[in-house]
C-alpha positions in Angstrom: 129.1 83.9 92.8 130.0 83.9 89.1 126.4 83.8 88.1 125.8 87.0 90.1 128.8 88.8 88.6 127.8 87.8 85.1 124.3 89.1 85.8 125.7 92.5 86.8 127.7 92.7 83.7 124.7 91.7 81.6 122.6 94.3 83.3 125.2 97.1 82.7 125.6 96.2 79.1 122.0 95.7 78.2 119.1 96.6 80.6 120.8 99.7 82.1 121.6 101.1 78.6 118.0 100.4 77.5 116.6 102.5 80.4 119.5 104.8 80.9 117.4 108.0 80.7 115.0 106.6 83.2 117.8 105.8 85.7 119.2 109.3 85.2 115.8 110.7 86.1 115.9 108.7 89.4 119.3 110.0 90.4 118.1 112.4 93.1 114.5 111.3 93.8 112.0 108.5 94.0 108.2 108.9 93.6 106.8 105.4 93.8 103.1 105.1 93.4 102.8 101.8 95.4 104.0 100.2 98.6 104.4 96.5 97.9 104.4 94.3 101.0 105.4 90.8 99.9 107.0 87.6 101.2 110.8 87.1 101.1 110.3 83.9 99.2 112.8 83.7 96.3 110.1 82.8 93.8 108.3 86.1 94.1 109.5 89.1 92.0 107.3 92.1 92.5 108.6 94.1 89.5 108.3 91.0 87.2 104.7 90.2 88.1 103.6 93.8 87.9 105.8 94.8 84.9 107.0 98.0 86.8 110.2 99.9 86.4 112.6 101.0 89.1 111.1 103.9 91.0 107.5 102.7 90.8 107.4 100.3 93.8 108.6 100.8 97.3 109.1 97.2 98.4 108.9 95.6 101.8 109.6 91.9 102.1 109.6 89.6 105.1 108.6 86.1 106.1 105.0 85.5 105.2 104.3 89.1 104.2 103.3 90.1 107.7 102.3 93.6 108.9 102.9 94.2 112.6 100.0 96.1 114.3 101.2 99.7 114.7 102.5 100.8 118.1 104.8 103.4 119.5 108.0 101.7 120.4 111.7 102.2 121.0 112.5 98.9 119.3 114.1 98.6 115.9 111.1 98.0 113.6 112.0 97.4 110.0 108.6 96.7 108.5 106.7 99.3 110.5 109.3 102.0 109.7 109.2 101.2 106.0 105.4 101.4 105.9 105.6 104.7 107.8 108.2 106.1 105.5 106.2 105.1 102.4 103.1 106.8 103.6 104.4 109.9 105.4 107.4 110.8 103.3 106.9 109.2 99.9 103.1 109.5 100.1 102.3 106.4 98.0 98.8 106.1 96.6 98.5 102.3 97.0 99.5 99.5 99.3 99.5 95.9 98.1 99.8 93.0 100.5 100.8 90.1 98.3 100.8 86.5 99.6 101.4 83.4 97.5 100.9 79.7 97.2 103.2 77.2 98.9 104.2 79.8 101.6 106.7 78.3 104.0 105.8 80.8 106.7 102.1 80.0 106.6 102.9 76.3 106.6 105.0 76.7 109.7 101.9 77.9 111.6 100.7 74.3 111.5 104.1 72.7 111.8 106.2 74.6 114.5 108.7 71.8 114.5 110.0 73.2 111.2 111.3 76.2 113.2 113.0 74.4 116.0 116.3 75.9 114.9 114.8 79.3 113.9 113.7 81.0 117.1 113.5 84.5 115.5 111.4 83.3 112.7 109.1 81.5 115.2 108.8 84.7 117.2 108.0 86.7 114.0 105.3 84.3 113.0 103.5 84.9 116.3 102.0 87.9 114.4 100.1 85.4 112.3 98.7 83.3 115.2 95.3 85.1 114.9 95.1 83.7 111.3 95.5 80.2 112.7 92.8 80.8 115.4 90.4 82.3 112.8 90.7 79.2 110.6 90.2 76.8 113.6 87.1 78.8 114.5 85.6 78.6 110.9 86.7 75.2 109.7 86.6 71.6 110.8 90.2 70.8 110.0 89.5 67.1 110.0 87.4 67.5 106.9 89.8 69.5 104.7 93.0 68.2 103.1 96.5 69.8 103.6 96.4 71.6 100.3 93.1 73.2 101.0 94.3 74.2 104.5 97.4 75.7 102.8 95.6 78.1 100.5 93.0 79.0 103.1 95.8 80.0 105.5 97.6 82.0 102.9 94.5 83.9 101.9 93.3 84.5 105.5 96.8 85.8 106.2 96.5 88.4 103.5 93.2 89.7 104.8 94.6 89.8 108.4 97.6 91.9 107.3 95.2 94.2 105.4 93.3 94.6 108.6 96.4 95.6 110.5 97.0 98.3 108.0 93.5 99.6 108.2 93.7 100.1 111.9 96.2 102.8 111.4 96.0 104.0 107.8 92.5 104.4 106.4 91.6 107.4 104.3 89.6 108.0 101.1 92.6 108.4 98.8 94.8 105.5 99.9 94.0 102.1 98.3 94.8 98.9 100.2 94.8 95.8 98.0 95.3 92.2 98.9 96.7 89.8 96.2 97.2 86.1 96.2 99.8 84.9 93.7 99.9 81.3 92.4 103.5 80.5 91.6 103.0 77.7 89.1 100.4 79.4 87.0 101.2 83.1 87.3 97.6 83.8 88.3 97.0 86.7 90.7 93.8 87.1 92.6 92.6 90.4 94.1 90.7 90.5 97.3 87.1 91.9 97.0 86.2 93.3 100.4 82.6 93.5 99.4 81.9 89.8 98.9 85.1 88.7 100.9 86.5 86.6 98.0 89.6 86.6 95.9 88.9 87.3 92.3 91.2 86.5 89.4 92.8 89.5 87.8 92.5 89.1 84.0 92.3 91.2 80.9 89.0 92.6 79.7 89.4 90.6 76.5 89.4 87.3 78.4 86.3 88.1 80.5 
């Protein structure tokens, strides 16, 4: 707890003052350009990896960065309502679905025993079952090692969630991007829907 309180004091005395005018401009409005859908994993910081300021990203985080298929319902739907709000009220220009390496949610698709004490998480991950079936249909799992299966699952999952978005939101101005973030290297790969591969995002100088 002390670490959190010390962090608040540090923020108020340093970062807030540095961007005081910017925070003042956000007092009564927000105009984010991007909806960022990411995993709840503590190792992922959307603002850090994109170098964005408060007010630029509207962020949705959940286990395994999943996007439920759109449907009319009387249930409480946190992710669906956040996506709806970002698009119909905030009118963002971009949606990023960001998955990452060593994703516990994706791993649990192959090891359901990990969720024996987490029934709600297990139910949530049913949304990713098509990802598992797709991999089983395209790969001989006996010939790939666990690390390869891991990153294949994580990347297939990103594409599946993009597909869920496209079934409901698909127009000429909205950009839907899929990113794959490698925790230990900081590399981020962008999904190219043309050739169906993830391509490393890098500066023009390093190409």
